[in-house]
C-alpha positions in Angstrom: 0.0 0.0 0.0 2.8 2.4 0.9 4.6 1.6 -2.4 1.4 2.3 -4.3 1.0 5.7 -2.6 4.6 6.6 -3.2 4.3 5.7 -6.9 1.1 7.8 -7.2 2.8 10.7 -5.6 5.8 10.5 -7.9 3.4 10.3 -10.9 1.5 13.3 -9.8 4.7 15.3 -9.4 5.9 14.6 -12.9 2.6 14.4 -14.9 1.4 17.2 -17.1 -2.2 18.3 -16.3 -4.4 20.8 -18.0 -5.0 23.9 -15.8 -8.6 24.4 -14.7 -9.9 27.7 -13.4 -13.1 28.9 -12.0 -14.1 32.6 -12.3 -17.2 34.7 -12.6 -19.1 37.7 -11.4 -21.9 38.5 -8.9 -23.6 41.8 -9.6 -26.8 42.9 -7.8 -28.6 46.1 -7.2 -31.9 47.9 -6.4 -33.6 50.1 -9.0 -36.7 52.0 -9.9 -38.1 51.9 -13.4 -41.0 53.7 -15.2 -42.1 54.3 -18.8 -44.7 57.1 -19.1 -46.1 59.4 -21.8 -47.3 56.7 -24.2 -49.0 58.1 -27.4 -51.7 55.3 -27.1 -53.0 56.6 -23.8 -52.2 56.9 -20.1 -53.6 53.4 -19.5 -50.6 52.0 -21.4 -48.1 53.7 -19.2 -45.8 51.8 -16.8 -45.8 53.6 -13.4 -42.7 53.6 -11.3 -41.9 50.3 -9.6 -38.9 49.3 -7.4 -37.2 46.0 -8.0 -34.1 44.0 -7.2 -31.9 43.5 -10.2 -29.3 41.1 -11.5 -26.6 42.6 -13.8 -25.3 39.8 -16.0 -23.8 37.7 -13.2 -22.1 34.6 -14.5 -20.0 31.5 -13.6 -17.1 30.4 -15.9 -15.1 27.2 -16.1 -12.0 27.3 -18.2 -9.4 24.7 -19.1 -6.0 25.4 -20.6 -3.2 22.9 -21.6 0.3 23.7 -22.8 0.9 21.5 -25.9 4.5 22.6 -26.3 6.1 24.5 -29.1 4.1 27.6 -28.1 0.8 25.8 -28.8 -2.1 25.4 -26.3 -5.5 23.8 -26.2 -8.3 25.3 -24.2 -12.0 25.2 -23.5 -14.6 27.5 -21.9 -18.0 26.9 -20.3 -19.8 29.9 -19.0 -23.4 30.4 -17.9 -25.4 33.2 -16.6 -26.9 33.2 -13.0 -30.1 35.0 -12.0 -29.4 36.0 -8.4 -32.6 38.1 -8.3 -35.1 35.3 -9.0 -33.1 32.1 -8.7 -34.7 31.0 -12.0 -34.1 31.5 -15.7 -36.7 34.3 -16.1 -36.3 38.0 -16.5 -38.0 40.7 -14.5 -40.9 40.6 -17.0 -41.3 36.9 -16.4 -40.0 35.9 -19.8 -37.1 33.5 -20.5 -33.6 35.0 -20.1 -31.5 33.5 -22.9 -28.3 34.6 -21.1 -29.0 32.6 -17.9 -29.2 28.9 -17.1 -26.8 26.0 -16.7 -26.6 25.2 -20.4 -23.6 27.2 -21.5 -25.9 30.2 -22.0 -23.0 32.6 -22.4 -19.6 31.6 -23.9 -19.1 27.8 -24.5 -16.3 26.8 -26.9 -13.2 24.7 -27.5 -10.1 25.9 -29.3 -6.4 25.6 -30.2 -3.8 28.2 -30.9 -0.7 30.1 -30.0 0.4 33.6 -29.1 -0.4 34.8 -32.6 -3.8 33.4 -33.3 -6.3 30.8 -32.2 -9.3 28.9 -33.7 -12.4 28.5 -31.5 -15.6 26.4 -32.1 -18.9 26.8 -30.2 -21.1 29.4 -28.7 -19.3 32.8 -28.7 -19.5 36.5 -28.2 -19.1 38.3 -31.6 -20.6 41.7 -31.9 -19.3 44.1 -29.2 -21.4 46.4 -27.1 -19.1 47.1 -24.1 -15.5 46.9 -23.2 -12.5 49.3 -23.3 -14.1 51.5 -25.9 -17.4 51.8 -24.2 -16.8 50.9 -20.5 -20.4 51.0 -19.5 -23.4 48.8 -18.6 -23.0 45.5 -16.8 -19.2 45.8 -16.8 -19.0 49.2 -15.1 -22.2 50.7 -13.7 -24.8 47.9 -13.9 -27.0 49.4 -16.7 -26.9 52.1 -19.3 -29.3 53.5 -21.9 -27.0 53.4 -24.9 -25.4 50.0 -25.6 -28.6 48.2 -26.7 -28.9 50.8 -29.5 -25.9 49.1 -31.2 -27.6 45.8 -31.8 -31.0 46.4 -33.5 -30.4 43.7 -36.2 -27.0 42.1 -35.2 -26.6 39.0 -33.0 -24.2 39.7 -30.0 -23.7 36.1 -29.2 -23.9 33.2 -31.7 -24.4 29.5 -31.5 -22.6 27.0 -33.8 -19.7 29.4 -34.5 -16.3 28.9 -36.0 -14.0 31.9 -35.1 -10.4 32.9 -35.9 -9.0 35.3 -33.2 -5.8 37.3 -33.3 -3.8 37.5 -30.1 -0.7 39.5 -30.8 0.4 43.1 -31.8 -1.9 46.1 -31.7 -4.6 44.2 -33.5 -5.3 41.7 -30.6 -8.9 40.7 -30.5 -9.5 41.1 -34.2 -11.7 38.3 -35.4 -13.4 36.6 -38.4 -16.3 34.2 -37.8 -19.0 32.1 -39.4 -22.0 30.5 -37.9 -25.0 28.5 -39.0 -28.4 29.6 -37.7 -30.4 26.5 -38.4 -28.5 23.5 -36.9 -30.4 23.8 -33.6 -33.9 24.0 -35.0 -36.5 21.5 -33.8 -37.7 18.8 -36.2 -40.7 20.3 -38.0 -43.8 18.3 -39.0 -45.9 18.4 -42.1 -44.8 19.1 -45.7 -42.5 22.1 -46.2 -42.7 24.5 -49.1 -39.7 24.9 -51.3 -38.6 28.1 -49.6 -38.8 26.5 -46.2 -37.0 23.3 -47.0 -34.2 25.2 -48.7 -33.7 27.7 -45.9 -30.1 27.6 -44.7 -29.5 30.6 -42.5 -25.9 31.6 -41.7 -23.9 34.5 -40.3 -20.6 35.8 -41.6 -18.8 38.6 -39.7 -15.6 40.1 -38.5 -14.1 42.7 -36.2 -11.0 44.9 -36.4 -9.4 45.9 -33.1 -6.6 48.4 -33.1 -5.0 49.9 -29.9 -1.8 51.9 -29.7 -2.2 52.9 -26.1 -3.7 56.3 -26.8 -6.2 55.7 -29.6 -8.6 52.7 -29.7 -10.4 51.7 -32.9 -13.1 49.0 -33.2 -15.0 48.2 -36.3 -17.6 45.4 -36.6 -19.3 43.9 -39.7 -22.0 41.2 -39.6 -24.1 39.7 -42.4 -27.0 37.3 -41.6 -28.2 35.5 -44.7 -31.3 33.5 -45.5 -32.6 33.6 -41.9 -36.2 32.3 -41.4 -38.6 34.6 -39.7 -40.9 31.9 -38.4 -40.3 28.4 -36.9 -43.8 28.1 -35.4 -42.9 25.8 -32.5 -41.5 23.1 -34.7 -44.1 23.1 -37.4 -44.0 24.5 -40.9 -46.2 27.6 -40.9 -48.6 28.5 -43.6 -46.6 31.6 -44.3 -42.9 32.0 -43.8 -40.2 34.2 -45.1 -36.5 34.7 -44.9 -34.4 37.8 -44.5 -30.9 39.2 -44.8 -29.5 41.6 -42.2 -26.4 43.7 -42.5 -24.9 45.5 -39.4 -21.9 47.9 -39.4 -20.6 49.6 -36.3 -17.6 51.9 -36.0 -16.0 53.3 -32.8 -13.0 55.5 -32.0 -11.8 56.3 -28.5 -9.1 58.6 -27.1 -7.4 57.9 -23.8 -6.5 61.3 -22.3 -5.4 59.9 -18.9 -5.1 56.5 -17.2 -8.5 54.7 -17.4 -10.1 57.9 -18.8 -11.5 57.8 -22.4 -13.9 59.7 -24.6 -15.3 57.7 -27.5 -17.6 58.2 -30.5 -19.7 55.5 -32.1 -21.7 55.2 -35.4 -23.8 52.3 -36.6 -25.8 51.4 -39.7 -28.1 48.3 -39.6 -30.4 47.1 -42.4 -32.9 44.2 -42.8 -34.2 43.0 -46.2 -36.8 40.3 -46.7 -36.0 37.9 -49.4 -39.3 36.1 -49.9 -41.2 38.3 -52.3 -44.4 36.3 -51.9 -44.8 37.1 -48.2 -43.3 40.6 -48.0 -46.7 42.1 -47.6 -47.9 40.0 -44.7 -48.5 41.7 -41.4 -46.1 39.3 -39.7 -43.2 40.2 -42.0 -43.9 43.9 -41.7 -43.6 43.9 -37.9 -40.5 46.0 -36.9 -38.9 45.5 -33.5 -38.6 48.7 -31.5 -41.4 50.7 -33.3 -45.1 50.4 -34.0 -47.3 51.1 -36.9 -46.2 51.7 -40.5 -45.7 49.2 -43.3 -42.0 48.6 -44.1 -42.7 45.9 -46.7 -39.4 44.6 -48.2 -37.2 45.8 -45.4 -36.0 48.6 -43.2 -32.8 50.5 -42.2 -31.8 52.5 -39.2 -28.7 54.5 -38.3 -27.5 56.0 -35.1 -24.6 57.5 -33.1 -23.4 57.9 -29.5 -20.7 59.5 -27.5 -19.6 58.2 -24.1 -17.1 59.3 -21.4 -15.4 57.4 -18.7 -13.3 59.6 -16.3 -10.9 58.6 -13.6 -11.6 60.9 -10.6 -8.9 59.3 -8.5 -8.9 57.1 -5.3 -10.9 54.4 -7.1 -13.7 56.7 -8.1 -14.9 56.9 -11.7 -17.6 58.9 -13.5 -19.5 57.8 -16.6 -21.8 59.7 -19.1 -23.2 58.8 -22.5 -25.6 60.3 -25.1 -27.1 58.3 -28.0 -29.4 58.9 -31.0 -31.4 56.4 -33.0 -32.6 58.1 -36.3 -36.0 57.4 -37.8 -36.4 54.0 -39.5 -36.4 54.1 -43.3 -37.9 51.6 -45.7 -35.6 49.8 -48.1 -38.6 48.5 -50.1 -41.4 50.4 -51.9 -43.2 51.8 -48.8 -42.7 55.2 -47.2 -40.3 55.7 -44.4 -41.6 55.3 -40.8 -41.6 58.8 -39.3 -41.4 59.4 -35.6 -39.6 56.2 -34.9 -36.4 57.6 -33.6 -35.0 57.8 -30.0 -32.6 59.9 -28.0 -31.2 58.7 -24.7 -28.6 59.6 -22.1 -27.0 57.8 -19.1 -24.8 59.0 -16.1 -23.2 56.9 -13.5 -20.6 56.7 -10.8 -18.4 53.8 -9.7 -16.3 53.3 -6.5 -13.8 50.5 -6.6 -13.2 49.1 -3.1 -10.6 46.6 -4.4 -9.5 45.1 -7.8 -12.5 42.8 -7.6 -15.2 44.7 -5.7 -17.1 47.9 -6.7 -20.1 49.9 -5.7 -22.0 51.8 -8.4 -25.0 54.1 -9.1 -26.6 54.8 -12.5 -29.4 56.9 -14.0 -30.8 56.8 -17.5 -33.5 58.6 -19.5 -34.9 57.6 -22.9 -37.1 59.9 -25.1 -39.0 57.9 -27.7 -40.7 59.6 -30.7 -44.5 58.8 -31.2 -43.8 55.4 -32.8 -40.7 54.5 -30.7 -40.7 51.7 -28.1 -37.0 51.5 -27.3 -35.8 50.6 -23.8 -32.6 49.1 -22.5 -32.7 45.3 -22.5 -29.9 42.9 -21.6 -30.5 40.4 -18.8 -34.2 41.1 -18.6 -33.8 44.5 -16.8 -37.1 45.9 -18.2 -40.1 44.5 -16.3 -42.8 45.6 -18.8 -43.5 45.9 -22.5 -42.8 49.5 -23.4 -45.7 51.1 -25.4 -45.4 53.5 -28.3 -44.1 56.9 -27.4 -43.5 56.1 -23.7 -40.3 57.5 -22.2 -38.5 55.0 -19.9 -36.3 56.2 -17.1 -34.5 54.3 -14.3 -32.3 54.8 -11.3 -30.3 52.1 -9.6 -27.5 51.4 -7.1 -25.6 48.2 -6.7 -22.5 46.2 -6.0 -20.4 43.8 -8.1 -17.7 41.3 -7.2 -15.5 39.6 -9.8 -13.7 36.5 -8.7 
């Protein structure tokens, strides 16, 4: 028995094992939220309510193995946690796609070296936060601006193959491809030709450039032949496909340590590709607005500016202002007037250590008569915002990264 234990100890001392790490974030707070002034009547307003919020908390398992010769193999399994409800639902009672024990956030495997790596699996692709826009869940819990960036783009994709650069000033630059139909349920009935040939996919890329003072980020994403209806596993009587193109540009200037001002611009377009059903009410429905008939497709542009300022002694200030322009038609119908939005956010953050911070945040959104924009992300909004209503919120909270 002693000889066996000695042999096992010697083997453990000399064997090469993959490194496994556990990390994550717990972020919670208390906020008030309201959305008043709807153009369809006071009965559609959402009066002020106070709630406990969860700000994109997550748990992450990662494995990394040195293969020699500068190569490594790695894997990531990350899922969101709803500390506010203990379930997978949002504040509105709907499913939160970013929460749950099913790899709801990043879950991929990869191989690479210090220059580049290849990853396969569920991955983050279209940026909304980070060094160029240090806001929202990463910084002050919630903001009014970052959800403006992703009107047609997918921020996180299933079934993705991604090439990522690791070295030089272009670290974080990426090219990716994903299929959007490999996780569909098995439909019943007889498909039409358009439905049986649907083969949705996404192709995109990102350019990151950082020289220490200036930071540039540019994103491009093209979703092709994506179905608009899956009808709970059955072939619907009417179905259509669409193409969506999203472009976003951002330029930031670091004027001091952890202090940056940044400007963003985006252009997002959605075109329906099934001419036979372009005029159905279902196809004409436009997320974020109400009314109008944008048969054929729609387009929306916008811009934002944000500031993160280091006040010293672990105290940081944040401010942002964003604009969504009116939605225009890419088909034969008239543009949709009064569908734009303006919004601003302010916040403050106090870092108690490298891992723990307190924060406060306030945001105001002003929708035009047809606008229904409100910050999303993690199910923060507890109601369905009605046309023309102007959401506002105030929150305080604490986050701990481990």
